[in-house]
N, C-alpha and C positions, 0 to 999 in steps of 0.2 A: 566251739567253731567261729561263732560271732567276733571275736579278738583277731581271729585269722584271716576271715575274710576281710577285716577292715585292714588289716596289714596287708596283703595283698592290692587292694585297692588304693591305698597309701603311693605303694609302691609303682605300680603301673601309671597312676598318676604322674608322679617324679619321673621315670621313662618316657612318658609322653610329650612332656614338655623338654629333654634332653638333659634332665640332670640326671647325674650316676648315682648308684647308691653303692652306698659307703660300705668298708665292710662289719664296721660296727652294727648296720641296720641288717644285712644279711644274716649277724651273728644270732639277732632276734627275731626275725623267721624263724630261722633255724630250731631256736628253743622253742617257739609257739607250734611247731609242726611236730617236736617232739612231745611237748606235753600234751597237744592234741591226742596223737599216737598209743599214749601212754596211760594218757585219764578214760578215752572214750573208745576206740577203736579195738585196742587190747581185750578189755572187759566185754564189749560184745562180744568180740573172736572170741574168746574163752567160752564163754558161755553158751552161742553157736556150737561150736566143737565139741564140748562135753555132753551137746542132748545127742551129737549122732556116733560118738565115740564112746560114751561112759560102759557100756557093758565089755569091753575088749578086754584082753586079761595081759597081753604083752607090751612094752614100754615100747616108743617110737619118739623120733624127732623129727618134726617139721622145719625147713626152712621159707621164711615168707622173704619176698625180694619187690621192692615198689621202686621204679623211675616211672619221670613223664613220657618218654617218649614210651617203653614196653609193657607199661601196665606194672599186675599185681603175679608174681612166679610163686606157688605154691609147691614146693619137692618134699619127697620122703626123703630122708638124710638117711644113707647106711655105710655105717661107719664101721669100720674094723675093729673089732676089742682086744688092743694092745695097749698094755700098760707102759706108759710115758716111762721114760730112766728121770731119775730125780734127784740133780745134784744137789750136795752140802748146801749151795751157796743159796740153793733156790727152794720158793716156798709154793706149795699148791694151790693152785688158786680159789678162791673163794667164792662159796657159790652165794646166788642173792638170798636169804630166807626168810619164810613168809611169816607174818604175826596177823594174830587175830587181840579183838578190842575188848577191854575189860573197863566195862562201867560198873561203879559202885551209888549205890542212891541213896538218896539222903535217908531212906527207911530202911538200910542195911542188906535190900535186896541188889541181887549181884546179875548181869548180863553178862556173858561170855562163850557169845556161839562161834560155833567152829564156821559158819557160813556167816561173814560179817554186816550184809545185809542183813540179817531178821538183829542184830544188837542197834543199826539205824534206826528199824523198825520199831523196836521196845523204846528207845530216846523218843522217838517222834509222838509213842502213844503217851509216854510219861508226860511229855512237854505238852501234848493237844496239837492233832495236826491241823486245827486250824490255824493255831497262834504259829506253828510253824510255818506254814504258809504266807503269815502274812510277813514274815522277816526279808520273801522275795529271793531266798536262797538259791540260786540259778544254776541246772545242769542240762547238757545235752541242747543247750538254747529255750530250756522252757523253766520253768519252778520245779522243785525237788519235791513239793508236793500240789500235787495239780488236780483242777476239776474234770479235766479232760483224758484220753487216752492219746496215746502220739498217735500223727496219721500215718506213718510207715510201721506195718503191719508188724517187722523186724523189732523195732524197738520198742515195743508192746508188752513185748515178753518179760524185759526188765522192769515193768509199773507193774508195782505190789499192791493191791488194793489196801486199804490201812483201815478206810470205815466207808461205808456206802459213799461211792459219789467222792472221794477222795483217794488220790493215788500216788505212791511215789517212788520217784525214779533211780533206782539201782546198780544204772551204767554206770559205772565208777571204779577206780581204783581202792585199795583200802587206805592210800594214804587219804584221796578225796575224801572216803566218809568221816577218817577219823576230824580230819577240818571240817565238816561236815557238823560231825556231834561237839567239836569245841565248840564254834559258832554259835550253835542252838542251845546249849549249856550257858557261853558268857551273854547271851543278848535275853534270853528270859529268865537269868538268875536262878539255875536249876539246883546249883551244887552237886553236881554231879565231880565223881571224882576218875579220870580213867587214865587206862595208861596199855602197851603195847605189848603184848605176850609172845614171845615166838614158837612156832608149832616145830 
């Protein structure tokens, strides 16, 4: 969010001195907003929603719409079960597939958890939480490994205690966690071998 806040400040400054915003600048703002939604808001929303609907037995769809004027609107989607006709020239739309991260350590033991945050925790334990903290990897406006819990109670749910007084922020997408593990591996020269495995 820090980058996005700075971008907003820059745009507001340009507007205040009557300098028009270019299409390229608007595109950058849009990309930063989408990155923020993808990497921070969606993981938070998924964890919060999972805690509330985890025992439900039927599948349902939610539609989330946001605009600055109207705020957030969440509605239940009730689609009729109609099989669409597929012509020979058409291809079915591909659904985005989820994946997990497989880590092979130098001693040949493997971490490959269905919940990706557990794999991230395994890597940080192996590397040493204090050493990872010193790398200064930022997430949700703070350090990946922090000495304190987040001020906002909602965000504390995503902080996992890795050792007394040290907490790992797991509010991020799988792609972000994969990049974090790559950074830890590269910076600390751990010799890990990483791969993504589809579910």
